[in-house]
Residue, then its C-alpha position, 0 to 999 in steps of 0.5 A: x416320086x419325090x419325098x414332097x409327094x410321098x409325104x403329102x399322099x401319106x398325110x405327113x411331112x418330108x421331115x417325119x419321113x426322114x425321121x422314119x429313115x433315121x429310125x430304120x422304119x422306112x427303107x432309103x430308096x435309090x437315088x436317081x439323078x441326085x435325088x431320092x426316088x420313092x415307089x409304090x412299096x414306100x407309099x405302102x410302108x409309110x401308109x402303114x407305119x402312120x396307121x399304126x402310130x394313129x392307132x396308139x402305138x409308139x413308134x418302138x412298138x411299130x418298129x418291132x411289128x414291122x421287124x416281125x414281118x421279116x424275122x425267120x420265125x414261124x407264122x404263129x409266133x409272128x402273129x402272137x407277138x403283134x397280137x400282144x402289141x395291139x392288145x397292149x395298145x388297146x388297153x392303153x386306149x381303153x385307159x385313156x377313154x376311161x380318164x377322159x370320161x371321168x374328166x367329162x364327168x367333172x366338167x359336167x359337174x363345173x357346168x351345172x354348178x356355174x348353171x346354178x350360180x355356184x362358185x367353182x370348188x372341189x368341195x361339195x356344193x352343199x358345203x359351199x352354200x353352208x359356208x355362204x349362210x355361215x358367213x351371211x349370219x356372221x355378217x349380219x351380227x357384225x363379226x369377222x369372217x376371217x376365220x371362216x375364210x381360213x377354214x374354207x380354205x382348209x376345206x378346199x385343199x382337203x376336197x382337192x386331195x379327194x379327203x372330204x367324203x360325200x357323207x358331209x353333206x347330210x350332216x351339213x343338211x341335218x343342221x337347222x337354223x338354230x344349229x346354224x346360228x350357233x356355228x356362226x356365234x362360235x366362229x365369231x368367238x373363237x375368232x376373239x380367242x386370239x385376243x384374250x389373256x392366257x387365263x381367259x382364253x383357256x377358259x373360253x376355249x374350254x366353254x367353245x369346245x363343249x358347245x361344238x361337242x353338243x353340236x356333234x352329239x346332237x347329230x352323232x349319227x351323221x357326224x360318225x358317218x363323215x369320220x367312218x368315210x375318211x381314208x384309213x391306213x397310210x392315206x388316213x394318217x397323212x390326211x390327219x397330219x396334213x389337217x393338223x399342219x393346216x390347223x396349226x398354221x391357221x389358228x396360231x394363238x394358244x386359245x384357238x389351239x387349246x380349243x381344237x385339243x379340248x375338242x379332240x379330247x372330248x371326241x376321244x373319250x367318247x367310245x364311238x368317236x374314239x374308235x371311228x377316229x382311230x380307224x382313220x388317224x391310228x392310235x394317237x391322232x393328232x389335230 
C-alpha cells in the first residue's frame, strides 16, 4: 500500500508518517517501481506509535519504548523500563485531570455568580456585594466613589493572587447597617483628605484612623481571623509589600498616607493585632 492509504488506516497524515520516518520511529519501506510500498508490519507499527502517543507519551518516550523491544537485555528489564514510562505518563494524566477538575469548579462558580446576577471577579461574592452596597450609600450621600473604586481594584489584584482569605466573608457579614453607614462616611471623608491643608489633613487623618480602629475593635474576633488567614513567610511579606505599593499608588496625598500610617500604628500597639500581623508581614510590617 502507498503512504496515503497507510495514513488513512492509522488515522493520521502522510506528513506525520514521514516525520516518524525522520525520527526513526517507523522503518522506511522498500521502494517498488519508484514508490515506497508499505506492508502490514508498517500498519501495526504505526498504530502502536499512535496508540502510545494518544495515551500521553511524548514521541521521545515512544522511541525509547519501541527501542526496548529490540534491545538485547533480559525480558524483565525491558518490562520494568516500559512500566516506568507508563506509570510516569499515568501520573502526568492524573495531574492534568486534577487541574481540569479545579478549572471546572472555578467555571461552575462563575456560572453560579452570573445566574445570581453578580459580576465576574476573583474576589469573594460577599465582598463584591459589600462594595456595591457602600457605593450605593455614598451615591445617596452625594459623595465621590473614586477612592472606593481604587480599593475595589486593589482587592481584585490581591484576590487574583489568592491573597484574600475566605474569612473576610464572616467579617463583612458581621457589619450591621450602622457599620456600613460609617464605612460609607469614612470613605467620603478619606476622599476629602486630598483637599485639606497639611495641618487640617493631619488632624482629620488622625480622626478617621481612630474611627476605623474602633470599627475593627468592635469586630475584633473576625478581623483577627482575616489577618490570621493571610499567607506567612516569603509569600506573606510579598503580599504586604504589594499592598504597600498599591496603597501608595492609589492614595498619593500626604493626609491619606498619614491615615494609613496611623491605623497601622494603632493595630501594632494592640498585642493581639500586632502578633497576628507580624506572623504574616514580618517584624517590620509596611503598609
